C-alpha positions as CSV (number, residue, x, y, z in Angstrom):
1,X,-10.5,-58.1,-26.3
2,X,-7.7,-59.4,-28.5
3,X,-9.0,-57.4,-31.4
4,X,-9.0,-54.2,-29.3
5,X,-5.4,-54.8,-28.1
6,X,-4.3,-55.5,-31.7
7,X,-5.9,-52.2,-32.8
8,X,-4.3,-50.3,-30.0
9,X,-0.9,-51.7,-30.8
10,X,-1.3,-50.9,-34.5
11,X,-2.4,-47.4,-33.6
12,X,0.6,-46.8,-31.4
13,X,2.9,-48.2,-34.0
14,X,1.5,-45.8,-36.6
15,X,2.0,-42.9,-34.1
16,X,5.6,-43.9,-33.5
17,X,6.2,-43.9,-37.2
18,X,4.5,-40.5,-37.7
19,X,6.5,-38.8,-34.9
20,X,9.7,-40.6,-35.5
21,X,11.1,-37.4,-37.0
22,X,11.1,-35.8,-33.5
23,X,14.2,-37.9,-32.6
24,X,16.3,-36.6,-35.5
25,X,19.3,-34.5,-34.4
26,X,17.9,-31.2,-35.7
27,X,14.6,-31.8,-33.9
28,X,16.3,-32.7,-30.7
29,X,18.2,-29.4,-31.0
30,X,14.9,-27.6,-31.4
31,X,13.5,-29.3,-28.3
32,X,16.5,-28.3,-26.3
33,X,16.3,-24.8,-27.5
34,X,12.6,-24.5,-26.7
35,X,13.1,-26.0,-23.2
36,X,16.0,-23.6,-22.6
37,X,14.0,-20.6,-23.7
38,X,10.9,-21.5,-21.7
39,X,13.1,-22.2,-18.6
40,X,14.9,-18.8,-18.9
41,X,11.7,-16.9,-19.5
42,X,10.0,-18.5,-16.5
43,X,13.0,-17.7,-14.4
44,X,12.7,-14.1,-15.5
45,X,9.0,-14.1,-14.6
46,X,9.8,-15.4,-11.2
47,X,12.5,-12.8,-10.8
48,X,10.1,-10.0,-11.6
49,X,7.5,-11.5,-9.2
50,X,10.1,-11.4,-6.5
51,X,10.9,-7.8,-7.3
52,X,7.2,-7.0,-7.1
53,X,6.9,-8.6,-3.7
54,X,10.0,-6.8,-2.5
55,X,8.5,-3.5,-3.7
56,X,5.2,-4.1,-2.0
57,X,7.0,-4.9,1.3
58,X,9.2,-1.8,0.9
59,X,6.2,0.4,0.2
60,X,4.5,-0.9,3.3
61,X,7.5,0.0,5.5
62,X,7.8,3.3,3.7
63,X,4.2,4.3,4.3
64,X,4.4,3.4,7.9
65,X,7.6,5.5,8.4
66,X,6.4,8.5,6.4
67,X,3.1,8.5,8.3
68,X,4.8,8.2,11.7
69,X,4.8,11.3,13.9
70,X,7.8,13.6,13.9
71,X,10.3,12.9,16.7
72,X,13.5,14.5,17.9
73,X,16.6,13.3,16.1
74,X,18.3,11.9,19.2
75,X,15.2,9.9,20.1
76,X,15.1,8.3,16.7
77,X,18.8,7.5,16.6
78,X,18.6,6.0,20.1
79,X,15.6,3.9,19.2
80,X,16.9,2.9,15.7
81,X,20.7,2.9,15.8
82,X,20.9,1.0,12.4
83,X,20.6,3.5,9.5
84,X,18.3,1.3,7.5
85,X,15.8,1.2,10.4
86,X,15.9,5.0,10.9
87,X,15.6,5.8,7.2
88,X,12.5,7.7,6.0
89,X,11.5,8.7,9.5
90,X,10.5,12.3,10.2
91,X,12.7,14.1,12.7
92,X,13.3,17.6,14.2
93,X,16.8,18.8,15.0
94,X,18.4,21.9,16.3
95,X,22.0,23.0,15.6
96,X,24.3,25.4,13.7
97,X,25.4,25.0,10.1
98,X,29.1,24.8,9.3
99,X,29.3,27.4,6.5
100,X,32.7,26.4,5.1
101,X,31.9,22.7,4.4
102,X,29.3,23.0,1.7
103,X,28.9,20.2,-0.9
104,X,26.7,19.8,-3.9
105,X,25.1,16.6,-5.2
106,X,25.3,17.1,-9.0
107,X,23.6,15.3,-11.9
108,X,20.2,15.2,-10.2
109,X,16.8,16.0,-11.6
110,X,13.4,16.9,-10.1
111,X,10.2,17.9,-11.8
112,X,11.7,17.3,-15.2
113,X,14.6,19.7,-14.6
114,X,18.3,19.0,-14.1
115,X,20.0,20.7,-11.2
116,X,21.9,20.1,-7.9
117,X,21.2,19.7,-4.2
118,X,23.2,21.8,-1.8
119,X,24.4,19.9,1.2
120,X,25.6,21.6,4.5
121,X,26.6,19.9,7.7
122,X,24.7,20.8,10.9
123,X,26.6,20.7,14.2
124,X,24.6,19.2,17.1
125,X,24.9,20.1,20.7
126,X,27.2,17.1,21.4
127,X,29.6,18.2,18.6
128,X,28.6,15.5,16.1
129,X,27.5,16.5,12.6
130,X,24.5,15.5,10.4
131,X,24.6,16.3,6.7
132,X,21.5,18.3,5.6
133,X,20.2,18.1,2.0
134,X,18.7,21.6,1.9
135,X,16.7,21.2,-1.3
136,X,16.9,21.3,-5.1
137,X,18.2,24.1,-7.3
138,X,17.8,24.0,-11.2
139,X,20.9,24.3,-13.3
140,X,21.9,27.9,-13.7
141,X,20.5,28.8,-10.4
142,X,22.4,29.9,-7.3
143,X,21.8,29.2,-3.7
144,X,22.6,31.4,-0.7
145,X,24.6,30.3,2.3
146,X,22.7,28.4,5.0
147,X,21.2,30.5,7.8
148,X,23.7,31.4,10.6
149,X,23.2,30.8,14.2
150,X,20.9,28.3,15.8
151,X,18.4,26.7,13.4
152,X,15.6,24.2,13.9
153,X,15.0,21.8,11.0
154,X,12.4,19.2,10.2
155,X,12.9,16.6,7.6
156,X,13.3,12.9,6.6
157,X,16.3,10.7,7.5
158,X,18.1,8.9,4.7
159,X,20.7,6.2,4.8
160,X,24.1,6.6,3.2
161,X,24.0,6.0,-0.6
162,X,25.9,3.2,-2.3
163,X,27.3,3.4,-5.8
164,X,25.2,1.6,-8.4
165,X,26.6,-0.5,-11.1
166,X,27.8,1.7,-14.0
167,X,27.3,4.9,-12.0
168,X,30.0,7.6,-11.9
169,X,32.4,7.3,-8.9
170,X,33.5,10.1,-6.6
171,X,37.2,10.5,-6.0
172,X,38.4,8.3,-3.2
173,X,40.6,10.9,-1.6
174,X,41.0,14.7,-1.4
175,X,38.4,17.4,-0.7
176,X,35.1,16.9,-2.5
177,X,32.9,19.9,-3.3
178,X,30.7,18.1,-5.8
179,X,29.5,14.5,-5.4
180,X,27.3,12.0,-7.2
181,X,25.7,10.7,-4.0
182,X,25.9,11.1,-0.2
183,X,28.4,8.4,0.8
184,X,28.8,9.2,4.5
185,X,31.9,7.0,5.0
186,X,33.7,8.9,2.1
187,X,32.5,12.4,3.2
188,X,33.6,11.7,6.8
189,X,37.2,12.1,5.6
190,X,36.7,15.8,5.1
191,X,34.5,16.7,8.1
192,X,35.9,18.3,11.2
193,X,33.8,16.1,13.5
194,X,32.0,12.7,13.5
195,X,29.0,12.3,11.2
196,X,25.9,10.5,12.5
197,X,25.1,7.4,10.4
198,X,22.2,9.1,8.5
199,X,21.7,12.4,6.7
200,X,18.5,14.5,6.4
201,X,16.4,15.8,3.6
202,X,15.1,19.1,4.9
203,X,11.4,19.9,4.6
204,X,11.2,23.1,6.8
205,X,13.6,25.5,8.5
206,X,13.3,28.0,11.3
207,X,14.6,30.6,10.4
208,X,13.7,30.1,6.8
209,X,16.3,29.0,4.3
210,X,16.8,30.4,0.7
211,X,13.5,30.8,-1.0
212,X,15.1,29.5,-4.3
213,X,15.3,26.0,-2.8
214,X,12.6,23.5,-3.8
215,X,11.8,20.7,-1.3
216,X,13.1,17.3,-2.2
217,X,10.4,15.4,-4.0
218,X,8.2,13.1,-1.8
219,X,8.8,9.4,-2.1
220,X,6.5,7.5,-4.4
221,X,4.5,4.4,-3.3
222,X,4.1,2.8,-6.8
223,X,4.6,-0.9,-7.0
224,X,6.2,-0.4,-10.4
225,X,5.7,-2.4,-13.7
226,X,7.0,-5.8,-12.3
227,X,3.7,-7.6,-12.4
228,X,3.2,-6.6,-16.0
229,X,6.7,-8.0,-16.8
230,X,5.7,-11.3,-15.1
231,X,2.7,-11.5,-17.5
232,X,4.9,-10.7,-20.5
233,X,7.5,-13.4,-19.7
234,X,4.7,-16.0,-19.1
235,X,3.1,-15.0,-22.4
236,X,6.4,-15.3,-24.2
237,X,6.8,-18.8,-22.7
238,X,3.4,-19.8,-24.0
239,X,4.2,-18.4,-27.4
240,X,7.4,-20.4,-27.5
241,X,5.5,-23.6,-26.7
242,X,2.8,-22.7,-29.1
243,X,5.4,-22.2,-31.8
244,X,6.9,-25.6,-31.1
245,X,3.4,-27.3,-31.4
246,X,2.7,-25.4,-34.6
247,X,6.0,-26.6,-36.2
248,X,5.5,-30.2,-35.1
249,X,1.9,-30.1,-36.5
250,X,3.0,-28.7,-39.8
251,X,5.7,-31.4,-40.1
252,X,3.1,-34.1,-39.4
253,X,0.5,-32.9,-41.9
254,X,3.0,-32.4,-44.7
C-alpha cells in the first residue's frame, strides 16, 4: 500500500512538473482567450436557437391565421382590437377609395424585380379609413387610379411597420407621396379621417383593379437557417477547444 501511494505521489509530481508551463503568463492569457471565445460562440449558438424557436412559433401563428376563413373587417377588428393580433387574417371590406390621397411604397422588390406598391385609402361606412396596398408594379411601370364608387375588397391585414436599424427614414412632417414603409401613425398626419390600426394587402377586388398590378407575394413559412448557425457556432467552439488541446500536447511532447 505504501509503495502504491509513493508511486502515485511520484507520478503526480511528474505531471505537475510537465504541465507547469500552463501557469506561465502567456499560457494563462491563452486559457482566458479560449474560454472567452468558447463562451461567446456558445452564447451566439443559444441566440440562434432562440431565433429558431421564435420563428417556429411565429410560423405556427402565421399558418393558423392564413388558413382561417375570411371574415368581415369590422368583425375581425372587434374581436382583435390589437393590431398584432389581427395581423395576417383574411378579411373582406366594402368602401370607396379616396382618389387624391395616393401614396407609393418605394424601394421594394418582388419576384426578383424592383418596383413600388401603390397605396390608396379606402373610406368605410363609418367614415374611418383603411390603407390598401393594391399590389406591386415593376420599376418603369405605371398604375391606373383605383376604381371609383363602391368596391369590395378581400385581402390580408397587416400591422403598422416600424423602422429597422439602418433603414431609410421618411420625413417626420409634411405631405408624403413616397414612403419606405407603412407607418400608420406618421401617415395619419395627412389623412382627412381616422385610420384604423391596420392596413390591408389586397388580394382581390370587385370591380377589378388595374390588370398591371401583381398580388403581394404570399408569406413564407420557412424556419430559416438558424439551426444551421447553431451547429456552426457549436462546431467553432469545439474547434477552439481542440486547438487548445493540440497546442498543449505539442508543448508537452517537445
